[in-house]
Structures are given as C-alpha cells and as structure tokens.
Chimera marker file (.cmm) of the C-alpha trace (Angstrom):
<marker_set name="trace">
<marker id="1" x="-6.772" y="-2.538" z="-8.431" r="1" g="1" b="0" radius="0.5"/>
<marker id="2" x="-4.537" y="-4.878" z="-6.595" r="1" g="1" b="0" radius="0.5"/>
<marker id="3" x="-5.028" y="-5.413" z="-2.792" r="1" g="1" b="0" radius="0.5"/>
<marker id="4" x="-1.849" y="-5.145" z="-0.824" r="1" g="1" b="0" radius="0.5"/>
<marker id="5" x="-1.744" y="-6.573" z="2.962" r="1" g="1" b="0" radius="0.5"/>
<marker id="6" x="0.519" y="-4.501" z="5.086" r="1" g="1" b="0" radius="0.5"/>
<marker id="7" x="1.523" y="-5.981" z="8.283" r="1" g="1" b="0" radius="0.5"/>
<marker id="8" x="0.879" y="-2.754" z="10.348" r="1" g="1" b="0" radius="0.5"/>
<marker id="9" x="-1.668" y="-0.692" z="11.933" r="1" g="1" b="0" radius="0.5"/>
<marker id="10" x="0.565" y="2.146" z="12.900" r="1" g="1" b="0" radius="0.5"/>
<marker id="11" x="0.373" y="4.226" z="9.875" r="1" g="1" b="0" radius="0.5"/>
<marker id="12" x="-2.554" y="6.530" z="8.973" r="1" g="1" b="0" radius="0.5"/>
<marker id="13" x="-4.355" y="6.424" z="5.740" r="1" g="1" b="0" radius="0.5"/>
<marker id="14" x="-2.668" y="9.763" z="4.849" r="1" g="1" b="0" radius="0.5"/>
<marker id="15" x="0.784" y="8.462" z="5.735" r="1" g="1" b="0" radius="0.5"/>
<marker id="16" x="0.158" y="5.288" z="3.462" r="1" g="1" b="0" radius="0.5"/>
<marker id="17" x="-0.878" y="7.318" z="0.612" r="1" g="1" b="0" radius="0.5"/>
<marker id="18" x="2.033" y="9.719" z="1.048" r="1" g="1" b="0" radius="0.5"/>
<marker id="19" x="4.533" y="7.004" z="1.551" r="1" g="1" b="0" radius="0.5"/>
<marker id="20" x="3.438" y="5.259" z="-1.840" r="1" g="1" b="0" radius="0.5"/>
<marker id="21" x="2.971" y="8.380" z="-3.874" r="1" g="1" b="0" radius="0.5"/>
<marker id="22" x="6.238" y="9.798" z="-2.926" r="1" g="1" b="0" radius="0.5"/>
<marker id="23" x="8.259" y="6.770" z="-3.588" r="1" g="1" b="0" radius="0.5"/>
<marker id="24" x="6.645" y="5.849" z="-6.950" r="1" g="1" b="0" radius="0.5"/>
<marker id="25" x="6.300" y="9.407" z="-8.120" r="1" g="1" b="0" radius="0.5"/>
<marker id="26" x="2.495" y="8.747" z="-8.999" r="1" g="1" b="0" radius="0.5"/>
<marker id="27" x="-0.705" y="10.406" z="-8.501" r="1" g="1" b="0" radius="0.5"/>
<marker id="28" x="-3.089" y="9.616" z="-5.518" r="1" g="1" b="0" radius="0.5"/>
<marker id="29" x="-5.553" y="8.343" z="-8.108" r="1" g="1" b="0" radius="0.5"/>
<marker id="30" x="-3.384" y="5.173" z="-8.264" r="1" g="1" b="0" radius="0.5"/>
<marker id="31" x="-4.513" y="4.502" z="-4.657" r="1" g="1" b="0" radius="0.5"/>
<marker id="32" x="-7.825" y="2.966" z="-3.986" r="1" g="1" b="0" radius="0.5"/>
<marker id="33" x="-9.586" y="1.947" z="-0.648" r="1" g="1" b="0" radius="0.5"/>
<marker id="34" x="-7.531" y="1.500" z="2.428" r="1" g="1" b="0" radius="0.5"/>
<marker id="35" x="-8.878" y="-0.366" z="5.261" r="1" g="1" b="0" radius="0.5"/>
<marker id="36" x="-7.417" y="-0.761" z="8.756" r="1" g="1" b="0" radius="0.5"/>
<marker id="37" x="-8.119" y="-3.904" z="10.388" r="1" g="1" b="0" radius="0.5"/>
<marker id="38" x="-6.968" y="-5.188" z="14.068" r="1" g="1" b="0" radius="0.5"/>
<marker id="39" x="-3.718" y="-6.492" z="12.932" r="1" g="1" b="0" radius="0.5"/>
<marker id="40" x="-3.124" y="-5.421" z="9.297" r="1" g="1" b="0" radius="0.5"/>
<marker id="41" x="-3.925" y="-2.823" z="6.751" r="1" g="1" b="0" radius="0.5"/>
<marker id="42" x="-5.233" y="-3.525" z="3.161" r="1" g="1" b="0" radius="0.5"/>
<marker id="43" x="-4.490" y="-0.882" z="0.559" r="1" g="1" b="0" radius="0.5"/>
<marker id="44" x="-5.689" y="-1.119" z="-3.027" r="1" g="1" b="0" radius="0.5"/>
<marker id="45" x="-3.014" y="-0.021" z="-5.677" r="1" g="1" b="0" radius="0.5"/>
<marker id="46" x="-3.748" y="0.255" z="-9.526" r="1" g="1" b="0" radius="0.5"/>
<marker id="47" x="-2.280" y="-2.636" z="-11.467" r="1" g="1" b="0" radius="0.5"/>
<marker id="48" x="0.192" y="-0.448" z="-13.025" r="1" g="1" b="0" radius="0.5"/>
<marker id="49" x="1.928" y="0.307" z="-9.714" r="1" g="1" b="0" radius="0.5"/>
<marker id="50" x="1.181" y="-2.635" z="-7.652" r="1" g="1" b="0" radius="0.5"/>
<marker id="51" x="4.694" y="-4.341" z="-7.997" r="1" g="1" b="0" radius="0.5"/>
<marker id="52" x="6.602" y="-1.367" z="-7.453" r="1" g="1" b="0" radius="0.5"/>
<marker id="53" x="4.453" y="-0.297" z="-4.430" r="1" g="1" b="0" radius="0.5"/>
<marker id="54" x="5.187" y="-3.687" z="-2.815" r="1" g="1" b="0" radius="0.5"/>
<marker id="55" x="8.903" y="-3.349" z="-3.343" r="1" g="1" b="0" radius="0.5"/>
<marker id="56" x="8.967" y="0.065" z="-2.060" r="1" g="1" b="0" radius="0.5"/>
<marker id="57" x="6.827" y="-0.791" z="1.022" r="1" g="1" b="0" radius="0.5"/>
<marker id="58" x="8.922" y="-3.673" z="1.763" r="1" g="1" b="0" radius="0.5"/>
<marker id="59" x="12.028" y="-1.837" z="1.462" r="1" g="1" b="0" radius="0.5"/>
<marker id="60" x="10.869" y="0.743" z="3.948" r="1" g="1" b="0" radius="0.5"/>
<marker id="61" x="10.516" y="-2.036" z="6.554" r="1" g="1" b="0" radius="0.5"/>
<marker id="62" x="6.797" y="-2.496" z="6.002" r="1" g="1" b="0" radius="0.5"/>
<marker id="63" x="6.078" y="-5.961" z="5.472" r="1" g="1" b="0" radius="0.5"/>
<marker id="64" x="3.475" y="-6.297" z="2.444" r="1" g="1" b="0" radius="0.5"/>
<marker id="65" x="2.318" y="-8.977" z="0.359" r="1" g="1" b="0" radius="0.5"/>
<marker id="66" x="-0.340" y="-9.037" z="-2.616" r="1" g="1" b="0" radius="0.5"/>
<marker id="67" x="-3.586" y="-10.603" z="-1.590" r="1" g="1" b="0" radius="0.5"/>
<marker id="68" x="-4.603" y="-13.251" z="-4.401" r="1" g="1" b="0" radius="0.5"/>
<marker id="69" x="-8.278" y="-14.219" z="-4.571" r="1" g="1" b="0" radius="0.5"/>
<link id1="1" id2="2" r="1" g="1" b="0" radius="0.2"/>
<link id1="2" id2="3" r="1" g="1" b="0" radius="0.2"/>
<link id1="3" id2="4" r="1" g="1" b="0" radius="0.2"/>
<link id1="4" id2="5" r="1" g="1" b="0" radius="0.2"/>
<link id1="5" id2="6" r="1" g="1" b="0" radius="0.2"/>
<link id1="6" id2="7" r="1" g="1" b="0" radius="0.2"/>
<link id1="7" id2="8" r="1" g="1" b="0" radius="0.2"/>
<link id1="8" id2="9" r="1" g="1" b="0" radius="0.2"/>
<link id1="9" id2="10" r="1" g="1" b="0" radius="0.2"/>
<link id1="10" id2="11" r="1" g="1" b="0" radius="0.2"/>
<link id1="11" id2="12" r="1" g="1" b="0" radius="0.2"/>
<link id1="12" id2="13" r="1" g="1" b="0" radius="0.2"/>
<link id1="13" id2="14" r="1" g="1" b="0" radius="0.2"/>
<link id1="14" id2="15" r="1" g="1" b="0" radius="0.2"/>
<link id1="15" id2="16" r="1" g="1" b="0" radius="0.2"/>
<link id1="16" id2="17" r="1" g="1" b="0" radius="0.2"/>
<link id1="17" id2="18" r="1" g="1" b="0" radius="0.2"/>
<link id1="18" id2="19" r="1" g="1" b="0" radius="0.2"/>
<link id1="19" id2="20" r="1" g="1" b="0" radius="0.2"/>
<link id1="20" id2="21" r="1" g="1" b="0" radius="0.2"/>
<link id1="21" id2="22" r="1" g="1" b="0" radius="0.2"/>
<link id1="22" id2="23" r="1" g="1" b="0" radius="0.2"/>
<link id1="23" id2="24" r="1" g="1" b="0" radius="0.2"/>
<link id1="24" id2="25" r="1" g="1" b="0" radius="0.2"/>
<link id1="25" id2="26" r="1" g="1" b="0" radius="0.2"/>
<link id1="26" id2="27" r="1" g="1" b="0" radius="0.2"/>
<link id1="27" id2="28" r="1" g="1" b="0" radius="0.2"/>
<link id1="28" id2="29" r="1" g="1" b="0" radius="0.2"/>
<link id1="29" id2="30" r="1" g="1" b="0" radius="0.2"/>
<link id1="30" id2="31" r="1" g="1" b="0" radius="0.2"/>
<link id1="31" id2="32" r="1" g="1" b="0" radius="0.2"/>
<link id1="32" id2="33" r="1" g="1" b="0" radius="0.2"/>
<link id1="33" id2="34" r="1" g="1" b="0" radius="0.2"/>
<link id1="34" id2="35" r="1" g="1" b="0" radius="0.2"/>
<link id1="35" id2="36" r="1" g="1" b="0" radius="0.2"/>
<link id1="36" id2="37" r="1" g="1" b="0" radius="0.2"/>
<link id1="37" id2="38" r="1" g="1" b="0" radius="0.2"/>
<link id1="38" id2="39" r="1" g="1" b="0" radius="0.2"/>
<link id1="39" id2="40" r="1" g="1" b="0" radius="0.2"/>
<link id1="40" id2="41" r="1" g="1" b="0" radius="0.2"/>
<link id1="41" id2="42" r="1" g="1" b="0" radius="0.2"/>
<link id1="42" id2="43" r="1" g="1" b="0" radius="0.2"/>
<link id1="43" id2="44" r="1" g="1" b="0" radius="0.2"/>
<link id1="44" id2="45" r="1" g="1" b="0" radius="0.2"/>
<link id1="45" id2="46" r="1" g="1" b="0" radius="0.2"/>
<link id1="46" id2="47" r="1" g="1" b="0" radius="0.2"/>
<link id1="47" id2="48" r="1" g="1" b="0" radius="0.2"/>
<link id1="48" id2="49" r="1" g="1" b="0" radius="0.2"/>
<link id1="49" id2="50" r="1" g="1" b="0" radius="0.2"/>
<link id1="50" id2="51" r="1" g="1" b="0" radius="0.2"/>
<link id1="51" id2="52" r="1" g="1" b="0" radius="0.2"/>
<link id1="52" id2="53" r="1" g="1" b="0" radius="0.2"/>
<link id1="53" id2="54" r="1" g="1" b="0" radius="0.2"/>
<link id1="54" id2="55" r="1" g="1" b="0" radius="0.2"/>
<link id1="55" id2="56" r="1" g="1" b="0" radius="0.2"/>
<link id1="56" id2="57" r="1" g="1" b="0" radius="0.2"/>
<link id1="57" id2="58" r="1" g="1" b="0" radius="0.2"/>
<link id1="58" id2="59" r="1" g="1" b="0" radius="0.2"/>
<link id1="59" id2="60" r="1" g="1" b="0" radius="0.2"/>
<link id1="60" id2="61" r="1" g="1" b="0" radius="0.2"/>
<link id1="61" id2="62" r="1" g="1" b="0" radius="0.2"/>
<link id1="62" id2="63" r="1" g="1" b="0" radius="0.2"/>
<link id1="63" id2="64" r="1" g="1" b="0" radius="0.2"/>
<link id1="64" id2="65" r="1" g="1" b="0" radius="0.2"/>
<link id1="65" id2="66" r="1" g="1" b="0" radius="0.2"/>
<link id1="66" id2="67" r="1" g="1" b="0" radius="0.2"/>
<link id1="67" id2="68" r="1" g="1" b="0" radius="0.2"/>
<link id1="68" id2="69" r="1" g="1" b="0" radius="0.2"/>
</marker_set>
C-alpha cells in the first residue's frame, strides 16, 4: 500500500473511498487505512492504483502527494 497525504479534512472516509473507487473504477479492496488528522488526511492505496488515484484527487481540486518514507 502507498500512503497518500490529502491536504483536506472536509471529506468523510466514505466520501474518500467513493471518490477514488468511482474515478478509478476499482474495488474498495484497493483502499487501505484512512487516517484523518488535524490538518490533513492519509489514505493508503494499493500500489497498482496509487499514481492514478493521485492524479484523480489532484484533478478534483484535492491537493494530494505520496508520502515517501
């Protein structure tokens, strides 16, 4: 799983999953843990879908970046 940092806390966990699965036409199993912090949200996405999820989120005015450890 690839952690993606989203610069928003206004979306619910359901809305995040719906946004990604709808835009990528993938299964909910491609989404891992979602952690909503004070100023940002971290969502884990399967390696196969991470780059497309990042592009989709950014295209929908949600600033998102991959967290590199």
